[in-house]
N, CA, C and O atoms as a GROMACS GRO file, in nm:
protein
  616
    1GLY      N    1  18.724  -1.238   2.230
    1GLY     CA    2  18.664  -1.417   2.253
    1GLY      C    3  18.511  -1.389   2.285
    1GLY      O    4  18.424  -1.320   2.232
    2GLY      N    5  18.516  -1.476   2.399
    2GLY     CA    6  18.361  -1.474   2.434
    2GLY      C    7  18.259  -1.560   2.342
    2GLY      O    8  18.308  -1.621   2.247
    3SER      N    9  18.117  -1.567   2.365
    3SER     CA   10  18.040  -1.678   2.323
    3SER      C   11  18.013  -1.617   2.178
    3SER      O   12  18.028  -1.495   2.182
    4PRO      N   13  17.978  -1.661   2.056
    4PRO     CA   14  17.905  -1.621   1.927
    4PRO      C   15  17.814  -1.507   1.975
    4PRO      O   16  17.772  -1.523   2.090
    5LYS      N   17  17.781  -1.409   1.919
    5LYS     CA   18  17.655  -1.307   1.941
    5LYS      C   19  17.525  -1.369   1.879
    5LYS      O   20  17.543  -1.443   1.783
    6THR      N   21  17.412  -1.351   1.916
    6THR     CA   22  17.292  -1.411   1.835
    6THR      C   23  17.272  -1.294   1.721
    6THR      O   24  17.298  -1.175   1.740
    7PRO      N   25  17.223  -1.345   1.606
    7PRO     CA   26  17.225  -1.274   1.533
    7PRO      C   27  17.144  -1.174   1.534
    7PRO      O   28  17.030  -1.197   1.572
    8PRO      N   29  17.180  -1.039   1.494
    8PRO     CA   30  17.111  -0.912   1.499
    8PRO      C   31  16.952  -0.927   1.461
    8PRO      O   32  16.929  -0.982   1.353
    9LYS      N   33  16.831  -0.881   1.543
    9LYS     CA   34  16.724  -0.879   1.481
    9LYS      C   35  16.695  -0.831   1.355
    9LYS      O   36  16.604  -0.868   1.281
   10SER      N   37  16.792  -0.731   1.333
   10SER     CA   38  16.768  -0.644   1.182
   10SER      C   39  16.797  -0.764   1.062
   10SER      O   40  16.764  -0.756   0.943
   11ALA      N   41  16.861  -0.863   1.120
   11ALA     CA   42  16.889  -0.975   0.976
   11ALA      C   43  16.781  -1.087   1.007
   11ALA      O   44  16.800  -1.184   0.933
   12TRP      N   45  16.681  -1.102   1.088
   12TRP     CA   46  16.610  -1.193   1.115
   12TRP      C   47  16.458  -1.182   0.985
   12TRP      O   48  16.403  -1.081   0.943
   13LYS      N   49  16.435  -1.300   0.958
   13LYS     CA   50  16.289  -1.281   0.864
   13LYS      C   51  16.224  -1.396   0.898
   13LYS      O   52  16.275  -1.506   0.877
   14GLY      N   53  16.083  -1.376   0.963
   14GLY     CA   54  15.995  -1.448   1.005
   14GLY      C   55  15.889  -1.474   0.882
   14GLY      O   56  15.885  -1.410   0.777
   15ALA      N   57  15.810  -1.576   0.917
   15ALA     CA   58  15.712  -1.640   0.837
   15ALA      C   59  15.593  -1.704   0.903
   15ALA      O   60  15.619  -1.727   1.021
   16ALA      N   61  15.501  -1.732   0.878
   16ALA     CA   62  15.419  -1.788   0.954
   16ALA      C   63  15.261  -1.836   0.860
   16ALA      O   64  15.226  -1.784   0.754
   17SER      N   65  15.202  -1.923   0.920
   17SER     CA   66  15.115  -1.962   0.865
   17SER      C   67  14.976  -1.834   0.852
   17SER      O   68  14.881  -1.823   0.775
   18LYS      N   69  15.009  -1.777   0.934
   18LYS     CA   70  14.901  -1.640   0.898
   18LYS      C   71  14.963  -1.522   1.019
   18LYS      O   72  15.025  -1.551   1.121
   19GLY      N   73  14.925  -1.390   0.974
   19GLY     CA   74  14.932  -1.303   1.059
   19GLY      C   75  15.084  -1.206   0.996
   19GLY      O   76  15.146  -1.236   0.894
   20ASP      N   77  15.117  -1.084   1.092
   20ASP     CA   78  15.233  -1.037   1.038
   20ASP      C   79  15.351  -1.107   1.108
   20ASP      O   80  15.374  -1.072   1.223
   21ALA      N   81  15.409  -1.178   1.065
   21ALA     CA   82  15.552  -1.226   1.135
   21ALA      C   83  15.643  -1.133   1.168
   21ALA      O   84  15.735  -1.183   1.233
   22GLY      N   85  15.652  -1.024   1.151
   22GLY     CA   86  15.769  -0.936   1.148
   22GLY      C   87  15.712  -0.870   1.288
   22GLY      O   88  15.805  -0.813   1.345
   23LYS      N   89  15.604  -0.862   1.353
   23LYS     CA   90  15.568  -0.796   1.502
   23LYS      C   91  15.642  -0.906   1.589
   23LYS      O   92  15.666  -0.869   1.704
   24ALA      N   93  15.677  -1.023   1.559
   24ALA     CA   94  15.706  -1.108   1.670
   24ALA      C   95  15.903  -1.073   1.723
   24ALA      O   96  15.968  -1.120   1.817
   25TYR      N   97  15.938  -0.990   1.630
   25TYR     CA   98  16.087  -0.954   1.661
   25TYR      C   99  16.107  -0.787   1.601
   25TYR      O  100  16.195  -0.753   1.522
   26ASP      N  101  16.017  -0.709   1.650
   26ASP     CA  102  16.014  -0.574   1.599
   26ASP      C  103  16.101  -0.484   1.735
   26ASP      O  104  16.138  -0.366   1.731
   27GLY      N  105  16.117  -0.592   1.860
   27GLY     CA  106  16.193  -0.503   1.950
   27GLY      C  107  16.067  -0.418   2.043
   27GLY      O  108  16.092  -0.351   2.143
   28LYS      N  109  15.971  -0.432   2.000
   28LYS     CA  110  15.867  -0.372   2.069
   28LYS      C  111  15.737  -0.468   2.131
   28LYS      O  112  15.650  -0.519   2.060
   29PRO      N  113  15.744  -0.477   2.258
   29PRO     CA  114  15.683  -0.590   2.347
   29PRO      C  115  15.538  -0.548   2.334
   29PRO      O  116  15.461  -0.644   2.348
   30GLU      N  117  15.477  -0.428   2.310
   30GLU     CA  118  15.328  -0.434   2.286
   30GLU      C  119  15.264  -0.442   2.185
   30GLU      O  120  15.142  -0.429   2.179
   31THR      N  121  15.371  -0.476   2.051
   31THR     CA  122  15.304  -0.521   1.956
   31THR      C  123  15.313  -0.669   1.959
   31THR      O  124  15.386  -0.724   2.042
   32ARG      N  125  15.235  -0.746   1.862
   32ARG     CA  126  15.279  -0.901   1.851
   32ARG      C  127  15.219  -0.953   1.726
   32ARG      O  128  15.135  -0.894   1.658
   33TRP      N  129  15.274  -1.080   1.700
   33TRP     CA  130  15.239  -1.137   1.609
   33TRP      C  131  15.121  -1.224   1.658
   33TRP      O  132  15.116  -1.240   1.779
   34THR      N  133  15.032  -1.278   1.588
   34THR     CA  134  14.889  -1.328   1.618
   34THR      C  135  14.841  -1.442   1.516
   34THR      O  136  14.831  -1.402   1.400
   35ALA      N  137  14.817  -1.548   1.531
   35ALA     CA  138  14.771  -1.640   1.428
   35ALA      C  139  14.632  -1.656   1.473
   35ALA      O  140  14.566  -1.759   1.459
   36GLY      N  141  14.596  -1.555   1.524
   36GLY     CA  142  14.433  -1.579   1.578
   36GLY      C  143  14.419  -1.704   1.680
   36GLY      O  144  14.505  -1.747   1.756
   37SER      N  145  14.262  -1.760   1.655
   37SER     CA  146  14.273  -1.871   1.780
   37SER      C  147  14.348  -1.974   1.725
   37SER      O  148  14.371  -1.996   1.607
   38HIS      N  149  14.381  -2.030   1.818
   38HIS     CA  150  14.460  -2.171   1.785
   38HIS      C  151  14.414  -2.264   1.708
   38HIS      O  152  14.299  -2.306   1.717
   39ALA      N  153  14.514  -2.313   1.611
   39ALA     CA  154  14.498  -2.418   1.534
   39ALA      C  155  14.577  -2.512   1.505
   39ALA      O  156  14.689  -2.482   1.461
   40LYS      N  157  14.536  -2.654   1.522
   40LYS     CA  158  14.646  -2.761   1.537
   40LYS      C  159  14.717  -2.728   1.386
   40LYS      O  160  14.655  -2.698   1.284
   41GLY      N  161  14.862  -2.742   1.402
   41GLY     CA  162  14.950  -2.709   1.260
   41GLY      C  163  15.005  -2.578   1.213
   41GLY      O  164  15.099  -2.557   1.136
   42GLY      N  165  14.901  -2.469   1.296
   42GLY     CA  166  14.960  -2.354   1.284
   42GLY      C  167  15.100  -2.356   1.312
   42GLY      O  168  15.137  -2.444   1.390
   43TRP      N  169  15.196  -2.269   1.259
   43TRP     CA  170  15.314  -2.236   1.246
   43TRP      C  171  15.384  -2.134   1.248
   43TRP      O  172  15.329  -2.046   1.182
   44TYR      N  173  15.494  -2.097   1.297
   44TYR     CA  174  15.571  -1.967   1.330
   44TYR      C  175  15.722  -2.020   1.265
   44TYR      O  176  15.766  -2.133   1.289
   45ALA      N  177  15.777  -1.943   1.198
   45ALA     CA  178  15.916  -1.986   1.152
   45ALA      C  179  15.994  -1.839   1.126
   45ALA      O  180  15.960  -1.733   1.072
   46LEU      N  181  16.125  -1.893   1.197
   46LEU     CA  182  16.199  -1.764   1.238
   46LEU      C  183  16.372  -1.782   1.139
   46LEU      O  184  16.453  -1.852   1.201
   47ASP      N  185  16.408  -1.742   1.038
   47ASP     CA  186  16.529  -1.727   0.959
   47ASP      C  187  16.624  -1.628   1.057
   47ASP      O  188  16.586  -1.513   1.080
   48LEU      N  189  16.740  -1.676   1.111
   48LEU     CA  190  16.813  -1.584   1.181
   48LEU      C  191  16.894  -1.537   1.113
   48LEU      O  192  16.991  -1.486   1.171
   49GLY      N  193  16.890  -1.534   0.983
   49GLY     CA  194  16.999  -1.471   0.862
   49GLY      C  195  17.153  -1.544   0.871
   49GLY      O  196  17.239  -1.534   0.783
   50ARG      N  197  17.163  -1.601   0.968
   50ARG     CA  198  17.293  -1.679   0.940
   50ARG      C  199  17.265  -1.796   1.050
   50ARG      O  200  17.168  -1.797   1.126
   51ARG      N  201  17.402  -1.925   1.040
   51ARG     CA  202  17.377  -2.027   1.121
   51ARG      C  203  17.445  -1.954   1.265
   51ARG      O  204  17.530  -1.865   1.273
   52ALA      N  205  17.361  -2.039   1.389
   52ALA     CA  206  17.418  -1.984   1.518
   52ALA      C  207  17.394  -2.137   1.627
   52ALA      O  208  17.318  -2.232   1.608
   53TYR      N  209  17.452  -2.121   1.695
   53TYR     CA  210  17.444  -2.240   1.785
   53TYR      C  211  17.346  -2.204   1.895
   53TYR      O  212  17.381  -2.123   1.980
   54VAL      N  213  17.219  -2.262   1.898
   54VAL     CA  214  17.099  -2.217   1.958
   54VAL      C  215  17.104  -2.270   2.102
   54VAL      O  216  17.110  -2.390   2.128
   55GLU      N  217  17.100  -2.169   2.194
   55GLU     CA  218  17.105  -2.263   2.330
   55GLU      C  219  16.949  -2.264   2.371
   55GLU      O  220  16.897  -2.366   2.416
   56GLU      N  221  16.877  -2.144   2.352
   56GLU     CA  222  16.717  -2.154   2.399
   56GLU      C  223  16.682  -2.017   2.326
   56GLU      O  224  16.754  -1.921   2.298
   57VAL      N  225  16.542  -2.041   2.302
   57VAL     CA  226  16.438  -1.945   2.249
   57VAL      C  227  16.356  -1.954   2.337
   57VAL      O  228  16.334  -2.060   2.395
   58THR      N  229  16.289  -1.830   2.366
   58THR     CA  230  16.196  -1.786   2.435
   58THR      C  231  16.072  -1.696   2.366
   58THR      O  232  16.090  -1.582   2.323
   59LEU      N  233  15.970  -1.753   2.363
   59LEU     CA  234  15.866  -1.663   2.283
   59LEU      C  235  15.800  -1.563   2.434
   59LEU      O  236  15.758  -1.627   2.531
   60ASP      N  237  15.798  -1.495   2.435
   60ASP     CA  238  15.712  -1.384   2.541
   60ASP      C  239  15.598  -1.341   2.471
   60ASP      O  240  15.570  -1.301   2.358
   61THR      N  241  15.530  -1.369   2.601
   61THR     CA  242  15.365  -1.339   2.551
   61THR      C  243  15.332  -1.252   2.697
   61THR      O  244  15.212  -1.232   2.719
   62SER      N  245  15.419  -1.205   2.787
   62SER     CA  246  15.401  -1.133   2.879
   62SER      C  247  15.265  -1.055   2.853
   62SER      O  248  15.162  -1.089   2.911
   63LYS      N  249  15.268  -0.971   2.782
   63LYS     CA  250  15.148  -0.862   2.725
   63LYS      C  251  15.011  -0.957   2.742
   63LYS      O  252  14.912  -0.915   2.801
   64SER      N  253  15.017  -1.057   2.697
   64SER     CA  254  14.886  -1.120   2.678
   64SER      C  255  14.904  -1.294   2.734
   64SER      O  256  14.900  -1.394   2.662
   65PRO      N  257  14.920  -1.290   2.859
   65PRO     CA  258  14.976  -1.410   2.969
   65PRO      C  259  14.926  -1.538   2.879
   65PRO      O  260  14.996  -1.636   2.853
   66LYS      N  261  14.801  -1.519   2.841
   66LYS     CA  262  14.727  -1.660   2.806
   66LYS      C  263  14.750  -1.704   2.650
   66LYS      O  264  14.676  -1.790   2.602
   67ASP      N  265  14.844  -1.647   2.576
   67ASP     CA  266  14.849  -1.641   2.452
   67ASP      C  267  14.954  -1.744   2.395
   67ASP      O  268  14.987  -1.769   2.279
   68THR      N  269  14.993  -1.792   2.511
   68THR     CA  270  15.110  -1.928   2.491
   68THR      C  271  15.062  -2.007   2.394
   68THR      O  272  14.943  -2.007   2.362
   69PRO      N  273  15.187  -2.111   2.319
   69PRO     CA  274  15.104  -2.206   2.251
   69PRO      C  275  15.017  -2.324   2.315
   69PRO      O  276  15.041  -2.368   2.427
   70ALA      N  277  14.931  -2.363   2.245
   70ALA     CA  278  14.866  -2.477   2.321
   70ALA      C  279  14.942  -2.618   2.289
   70ALA      O  280  14.900  -2.719   2.232
   71GLY      N  281  15.042  -2.596   2.333
   71GLY     CA  282  15.113  -2.747   2.268
   71GLY      C  283  15.212  -2.689   2.157
   71GLY      O  284  15.174  -2.605   2.075
   72CYS      N  285  15.330  -2.735   2.160
   72CYS     CA  286  15.421  -2.690   2.051
   72CYS      C  287  15.528  -2.776   2.022
   72CYS      O  288  15.575  -2.822   2.126
   73GLU      N  289  15.583  -2.814   1.922
   73GLU     CA  290  15.700  -2.877   1.869
   73GLU      C  291  15.764  -2.758   1.803
   73GLU      O  292  15.711  -2.666   1.740
   74VAL      N  293  15.909  -2.786   1.836
   74VAL     CA  294  16.012  -2.672   1.750
   74VAL      C  295  16.117  -2.774   1.688
   74VAL      O  296  16.173  -2.861   1.755
   75PHE      N  297  16.136  -2.752   1.551
   75PHE     CA  298  16.167  -2.801   1.439
   75PHE      C  299  16.318  -2.708   1.418
   75PHE      O  300  16.297  -2.589   1.436
   76VAL      N  301  16.421  -2.732   1.394
   76VAL     CA  302  16.558  -2.706   1.330
   76VAL      C  303  16.613  -2.705   1.183
   76VAL      O  304  16.638  -2.808   1.122
   77SER      N  305  16.628  -2.586   1.135
   77SER     CA  306  16.688  -2.634   0.977
   77SER      C  307  16.803  -2.543   0.934
   77SER      O  308  16.813  -2.428   0.978
   78MET      N  309  16.899  -2.602   0.836
   78MET     CA  310  16.991  -2.506   0.797
   78MET      C  311  16.966  -2.413   0.682
   78MET      O  312  17.006  -2.298   0.670
   79ASP      N  313  16.886  -2.491   0.592
   79ASP     CA  314  16.826  -2.424   0.470
   79ASP      C  315  16.695  -2.381   0.446
   79ASP      O  316  16.658  -2.325   0.343
   80GLY      N  317  16.615  -2.413   0.557
   80GLY     CA  318  16.492  -2.374   0.577
   80GLY      C  319  16.378  -2.455   0.485
   80GLY      O  320  16.266  -2.420   0.447
   81MET      N  321  16.459  -2.590   0.464
   81MET     CA  322  16.366  -2.673   0.358
   81MET      C  323  16.396  -2.795   0.402
   81MET      O  324  16.329  -2.876   0.338
   82ASP      N  325  16.469  -2.852   0.487
   82ASP     CA  326  16.537  -2.974   0.531
   82ASP      C  327  16.491  -2.980   0.678
   82ASP      O  328  16.598  -2.963   0.736
   83TRP      N  329  16.408  -2.992   0.764
   83TRP     CA  330  16.350  -2.964   0.892
   83TRP      C  331  16.410  -3.082   0.969
   83TRP      O  332  16.416  -3.190   0.909
   84GLN      N  333  16.459  -3.072   1.110
   84GLN     CA  334  16.494  -3.179   1.206
   84GLN      C  335  16.434  -3.147   1.353
   84GLN      O  336  16.424  -3.036   1.406
   85GLY      N  337  16.405  -3.244   1.393
   85GLY     CA  338  16.319  -3.254   1.512
   85GLY      C  339  16.212  -3.369   1.513
   85GLY      O  340  16.205  -3.473   1.447
   86PRO      N  341  16.105  -3.298   1.640
   86PRO     CA  342  16.123  -3.197   1.700
   86PRO      C  343  16.260  -3.193   1.797
   86PRO      O  344  16.311  -3.297   1.839
   87VAL      N  345  16.299  -3.095   1.819
   87VAL     CA  346  16.450  -3.081   1.909
   87VAL      C  347  16.379  -3.014   2.047
   87VAL      O  348  16.449  -3.013   2.149
   88ALA      N  349  16.272  -2.970   2.052
   88ALA     CA  350  16.197  -2.924   2.186
   88ALA      C  351  16.063  -2.936   2.170
   88ALA      O  352  16.012  -2.940   2.058
   89THR      N  353  15.990  -2.942   2.292
   89THR     CA  354  15.844  -2.953   2.263
   89THR      C  355  15.791  -2.854   2.399
   89THR      O  356  15.872  -2.804   2.476
   90CYS      N  357  15.676  -2.838   2.410
   90CYS     CA  358  15.614  -2.750   2.538
   90CYS      C  359  15.460  -2.800   2.536
   90CYS      O  360  15.410  -2.837   2.430
   91ASP      N  361  15.401  -2.800   2.632
   91ASP     CA  362  15.263  -2.847   2.661
   91ASP      C  363  15.179  -2.697   2.678
   91ASP      O  364  15.240  -2.591   2.675
   92ASP      N  365  15.042  -2.704   2.696
   92ASP     CA  366  14.984  -2.582   2.698
   92ASP      C  367  14.960  -2.516   2.833
   92ASP      O  368  14.883  -2.421   2.843
   93LYS      N  369  15.042  -2.579   2.963
   93LYS     CA  370  15.043  -2.492   3.061
   93LYS      C  371  15.109  -2.373   3.090
   93LYS      O  372  15.092  -2.311   3.195
   94THR      N  373  15.210  -2.329   2.971
   94THR     CA  374  15.286  -2.200   3.023
   94THR      C  375  15.194  -2.096   3.017
   94THR      O  376  15.089  -2.103   2.952
   95GLU      N  377  15.234  -1.983   3.094
   95GLU     CA  378  15.203  -1.858   3.049
   95GLU      C  379  15.275  -1.757   3.047
   95GLU      O  380  15.376  -1.793   3.107
   96LYS      N  381  15.291  -1.636   3.011
   96LYS     CA  382  15.363  -1.523   3.011
   96LYS      C  383  15.472  -1.548   2.902
   96LYS      O  384  15.491  -1.479   2.803
   97ALA      N  385  15.548  -1.676   2.944
   97ALA     CA  386  15.656  -1.682   2.846
   97ALA      C  387  15.671  -1.832   2.813
   97ALA      O  388  15.639  -1.907   2.906
   98THR      N  389  15.713  -1.890   2.699
   98THR     CA  390  15.778  -2.016   2.718
   98THR      C  391  15.880  -2.023   2.635
   98THR      O  392  15.877  -1.987   2.517
   99THR      N  393  16.015  -2.091   2.719
   99THR     CA  394  16.130  -2.125   2.697
   99THR      C  395  16.166  -2.250   2.639
   99THR      O  396  16.140  -2.350   2.706
  100PHE      N  397  16.232  -2.270   2.502
  100PHE     CA  398  16.265  -2.399   2.473
  100PHE      C  399  16.444  -2.432   2.487
  100PHE      O  400  16.519  -2.352   2.432
  101ARG      N  401  16.480  -2.503   2.532
  101ARG     CA  402  16.616  -2.531   2.537
  101ARG      C  403  16.617  -2.626   2.395
  101ARG      O  404  16.550  -2.724   2.365
  102ILE      N  405  16.728  -2.546   2.320
  102ILE     CA  406  16.743  -2.625   2.176
  102ILE      C  407  16.853  -2.722   2.179
  102ILE      O  408  16.849  -2.845   2.164
  103GLY      N  409  16.999  -2.606   2.212
  103GLY     CA  410  17.104  -2.687   2.225
  103GLY      C  411  17.171  -2.754   2.105
  103GLY      O  412  17.238  -2.857   2.109
  104CYS      N  413  17.138  -2.669   1.981
  104CYS     CA  414  17.192  -2.733   1.852
  104CYS      C  415  17.227  -2.590   1.760
  104CYS      O  416  17.200  -2.477   1.798
  105ALA      N  417  17.301  -2.626   1.619
  105ALA     CA  418  17.338  -2.542   1.540
  105ALA      C  419  17.205  -2.531   1.425
  105ALA      O  420  17.164  -2.631   1.366
  106ALA      N  421  17.161  -2.426   1.410
  106ALA     CA  422  17.070  -2.395   1.330
  106ALA      C  423  17.063  -2.239   1.275
  106ALA      O  424  17.114  -2.140   1.327
  107ARG      N  425  16.976  -2.248   1.140
  107ARG     CA  426  16.980  -2.092   1.090
  107ARG      C  427  16.836  -2.086   1.108
  107ARG      O  428  16.799  -1.974   1.144
  108HIS      N  429  16.732  -2.182   1.091
  108HIS     CA  430  16.601  -2.177   1.075
  108HIS      C  431  16.529  -2.244   1.175
  108HIS      O  432  16.530  -2.367   1.178
  109ILE      N  433  16.451  -2.161   1.280
  109ILE     CA  434  16.348  -2.257   1.386
  109ILE      C  435  16.221  -2.230   1.370
  109ILE      O  436  16.183  -2.114   1.348
  110LYS      N  437  16.143  -2.327   1.379
  110LYS     CA  438  16.011  -2.343   1.338
  110LYS      C  439  15.906  -2.387   1.430
  110LYS      O  440  15.908  -2.508   1.455
  111PHE      N  441  15.816  -2.317   1.485
  111PHE     CA  442  15.717  -2.362   1.616
  111PHE      C  443  15.578  -2.409   1.536
  111PHE      O  444  15.509  -2.347   1.455
  112VAL      N  445  15.565  -2.536   1.588
  112VAL     CA  446  15.432  -2.580   1.521
  112VAL      C  447  15.356  -2.635   1.642
  112VAL      O  448  15.393  -2.696   1.742
  113GLN      N  449  15.239  -2.594   1.599
  113GLN     CA  450  15.097  -2.566   1.690
  113GLN      C  451  15.074  -2.714   1.716
  113GLN      O  452  15.072  -2.776   1.610
  114THR      N  453  15.052  -2.798   1.834
  114THR     CA  454  14.999  -2.925   1.864
  114THR      C  455  14.881  -2.964   1.886
  114THR      O  456  14.820  -3.066   1.855
  115GLY      N  457  14.846  -2.836   1.966
  115GLY     CA  458  14.686  -2.856   2.028
  115GLY      C  459  14.603  -2.722   1.973
  115GLY      O  460  14.625  -2.637   1.886
  116GLU      N  461  14.493  -2.748   2.072
  116GLU     CA  462  14.400  -2.621   2.001
  116GLU      C  463  14.343  -2.580   2.137
  116GLU      O  464  14.331  -2.661   2.230
  117ARG      N  465  14.301  -2.426   2.145
  117ARG     CA  466  14.248  -2.363   2.267
  117ARG      C  467  14.161  -2.278   2.191
  117ARG      O  468  14.223  -2.200   2.118
  118GLY      N  469  14.065  -2.272   2.186
  118GLY     CA  470  13.922  -2.189   2.137
  118GLY      C  471  13.947  -2.056   2.168
  118GLY      O  472  13.960  -1.973   2.078
  119TRP      N  473  13.954  -2.029   2.274
  119TRP     CA  474  13.909  -1.931   2.354
  119TRP      C  475  14.034  -1.802   2.355
  119TRP      O  476  14.011  -1.682   2.369
  120TYR      N  477  14.136  -1.852   2.340
  120TYR     CA  478  14.275  -1.753   2.347
  120TYR      C  479  14.327  -1.760   2.229
  120TYR      O  480  14.304  -1.865   2.169
  121TYR      N  481  14.408  -1.660   2.162
  121TYR     CA  482  14.478  -1.670   2.024
  121TYR      C  483  14.615  -1.696   2.069
  121TYR      O  484  14.653  -1.668   2.183
  122TRP      N  485  14.697  -1.758   1.970
  122TRP     CA  486  14.818  -1.788   1.985
  122TRP      C  487  14.923  -1.680   1.942
  122TRP      O  488  14.962  -1.694   1.826
  123SER      N  489  14.975  -1.580   2.009
  123SER     CA  490  15.070  -1.478   1.984
  123SER      C  491  15.195  -1.479   2.043
  123SER      O  492  15.224  -1.561   2.130
  124ILE      N  493  15.294  -1.370   1.990
  124ILE     CA  494  15.390  -1.406   2.013
  124ILE      C  495  15.440  -1.260   2.018
  124ILE      O  496  15.434  -1.206   1.907
  125HIS      N  497  15.486  -1.187   2.110
  125HIS     CA  498  15.486  -1.059   2.124
  125HIS      C  499  15.618  -1.014   2.090
  125HIS      O  500  15.639  -0.910   2.028
  126GLU      N  501  15.745  -1.122   2.149
  126GLU     CA  502  15.869  -1.096   2.107
  126GLU      C  503  15.968  -1.216   2.143
  126GLU      O  504  15.970  -1.271   2.252
  127ILE      N  505  16.054  -1.248   2.028
  127ILE     CA  506  16.107  -1.341   2.051
  127ILE      C  507  16.237  -1.320   2.106
  127ILE      O  508  16.286  -1.208   2.095
  128ASP      N  509  16.301  -1.412   2.162
  128ASP     CA  510  16.434  -1.381   2.215
  128ASP      C  511  16.526  -1.527   2.210
  128ASP      O  512  16.503  -1.625   2.282
  129VAL      N  513  16.625  -1.517   2.116
  129VAL     CA  514  16.707  -1.608   2.137
  129VAL      C  515  16.844  -1.586   2.185
  129VAL      O  516  16.920  -1.493   2.161
  130LYS      N  517  16.867  -1.717   2.275
  130LYS     CA  518  17.016  -1.716   2.296
  130LYS      C  519  17.121  -1.784   2.239
  130LYS      O  520  17.105  -1.904   2.261
  131ALA      N  521  17.240  -1.759   2.164
  131ALA     CA  522  17.317  -1.828   2.124
  131ALA      C  523  17.435  -1.854   2.194
  131ALA      O  524  17.486  -1.760   2.255
  132GLY      N  525  17.497  -1.982   2.197
  132GLY     CA  526  17.601  -1.999   2.258
  132GLY      C  527  17.723  -2.039   2.160
  132GLY      O  528  17.756  -2.000   2.048
  133VAL      N  529  17.780  -2.142   2.258
  133VAL     CA  530  17.929  -2.201   2.181
  133VAL      C  531  17.882  -2.319   2.175
  133VAL      O  532  17.823  -2.381   2.263
  134ASP      N  533  17.922  -2.369   2.015
  134ASP     CA  534  17.910  -2.525   1.971
  134ASP      C  535  18.000  -2.585   2.036
  134ASP      O  536  18.115  -2.557   2.004
  135LYS      N  537  17.979  -2.680   2.144
  135LYS     CA  538  18.067  -2.758   2.225
  135LYS      C  539  18.140  -2.823   2.170
  135LYS      O  540  18.256  -2.830   2.209
  136GLU      N  541  18.085  -2.908   2.038
  136GLU     CA  542  18.178  -2.989   1.956
  136GLU      C  543  18.276  -2.935   1.879
  136GLU      O  544  18.371  -2.998   1.832
  137ARG      N  545  18.250  -2.787   1.860
  137ARG     CA  546  18.354  -2.730   1.799
  137ARG      C  547  18.461  -2.675   1.867
  137ARG      O  548  18.579  -2.683   1.833
  138VAL      N  549  18.413  -2.615   1.968
  138VAL     CA  550  18.499  -2.593   2.084
  138VAL      C  551  18.631  -2.701   2.103
  138VAL      O  552  18.750  -2.677   2.085
  139GLU      N  553  18.566  -2.828   2.145
  139GLU     CA  554  18.635  -2.936   2.179
  139GLU      C  555  18.725  -2.969   2.070
  139GLU      O  556  18.839  -3.003   2.102
  140LYS      N  557  18.691  -2.966   1.934
  140LYS     CA  558  18.790  -2.980   1.808
  140LYS      C  559  18.918  -2.889   1.806
  140LYS      O  560  19.034  -2.925   1.783
  141ILE      N  561  18.879  -2.776   1.832
  141ILE     CA  562  18.969  -2.660   1.839
  141ILE      C  563  19.059  -2.665   1.953
  141ILE      O  564  19.174  -2.625   1.934
  142ARG      N  565  19.022  -2.714   2.086
  142ARG     CA  566  19.096  -2.752   2.210
  142ARG      C  567  19.179  -2.896   2.153
  142ARG      O  568  19.297  -2.894   2.190
  143LYS      N  569  19.147  -3.008   2.080
  143LYS     CA  570  19.221  -3.095   2.051
  143LYS      C  571  19.332  -3.057   1.960
  143LYS      O  572  19.437  -3.120   1.975
  144THR      N  573  19.324  -2.941   1.844
  144THR     CA  574  19.364  -2.938   1.720
  144THR      C  575  19.501  -2.850   1.837
  144THR      O  576  19.615  -2.896   1.834
  145ALA      N  577  19.471  -2.736   1.923
  145ALA     CA  578  19.572  -2.641   1.996
  145ALA      C  579  19.672  -2.748   2.083
  145ALA      O  580  19.794  -2.733   2.093
  146VAL      N  581  19.595  -2.859   2.144
  146VAL     CA  582  19.666  -2.964   2.214
  146VAL      C  583  19.769  -3.031   2.119
  146VAL      O  584  19.876  -3.078   2.159
  147ALA      N  585  19.731  -3.030   1.997
  147ALA     CA  586  19.801  -3.151   1.902
  147ALA      C  587  19.908  -3.076   1.870
  147ALA      O  588  20.014  -3.132   1.844
  148PHE      N  589  19.897  -2.936   1.866
  148PHE     CA  590  20.036  -2.871   1.836
  148PHE      C  591  20.093  -2.804   1.964
  148PHE      O  592  20.132  -2.688   1.976
  149GLY      N  593  20.090  -2.909   2.064
  149GLY     CA  594  20.206  -2.862   2.155
  149GLY      C  595  20.153  -2.730   2.239
  149GLY      O  596  20.228  -2.685   2.326
  150LEU      N  597  20.015  -2.663   2.213
  150LEU     CA  598  19.987  -2.571   2.321
  150LEU      C  599  19.952  -2.635   2.459
  150LEU      O  600  19.906  -2.749   2.459
  151LYS      N  601  19.969  -2.577   2.562
  151LYS     CA  602  19.907  -2.603   2.663
  151LYS      C  603  19.738  -2.584   2.694
  151LYS      O  604  19.668  -2.492   2.650
  152GLU      N  605  19.711  -2.652   2.746
  152GLU     CA  606  19.573  -2.653   2.815
  152GLU      C  607  19.534  -2.532   2.847
  152GLU      O  608  19.611  -2.473   2.923
  153ALA      N  609  19.422  -2.465   2.808
  153ALA     CA  610  19.386  -2.363   2.877
  153ALA      C  611  19.318  -2.393   2.972
  153ALA      O  612  19.233  -2.480   2.954
  154LYS      N  613  19.332  -2.334   3.102
  154LYS     CA  614  19.263  -2.368   3.222
  154LYS      C  615  19.185  -2.261   3.252
  154LYS      O  616  19.113  -2.262   3.353
   0.00000   0.00000   0.00000
């Protein structure tokens, strides 16, 4: 049992408006993906390799504390073409790490820069995705179990 695991980083595929997207999830906090100086509309997209119920995503920039997004909107998609959102946003005040509460099923997650900050870069040293349980699905399963006369699990 337990909650579904986050798809392994080996299954992930990154893409970005520029820069080496793979460095944001290579498991090495000392390497980083960077878009260079912040540009409005710059983006980073992550394909998790399969659908997951994404609780939250953290963009870790501890090694470049000021390279957090200068404002950001987060979009989600099942196929990488049809995007929903923004499902989360951030302002330009975060330092070291930016955590977004997502709370929905997705396979693709895209971060789009909404602000500009000329003197720092936008970088991601490591992306962390926390997958959880799709509450609606759990509720459906529970109702089905009750309908089949099973006692409710406490």
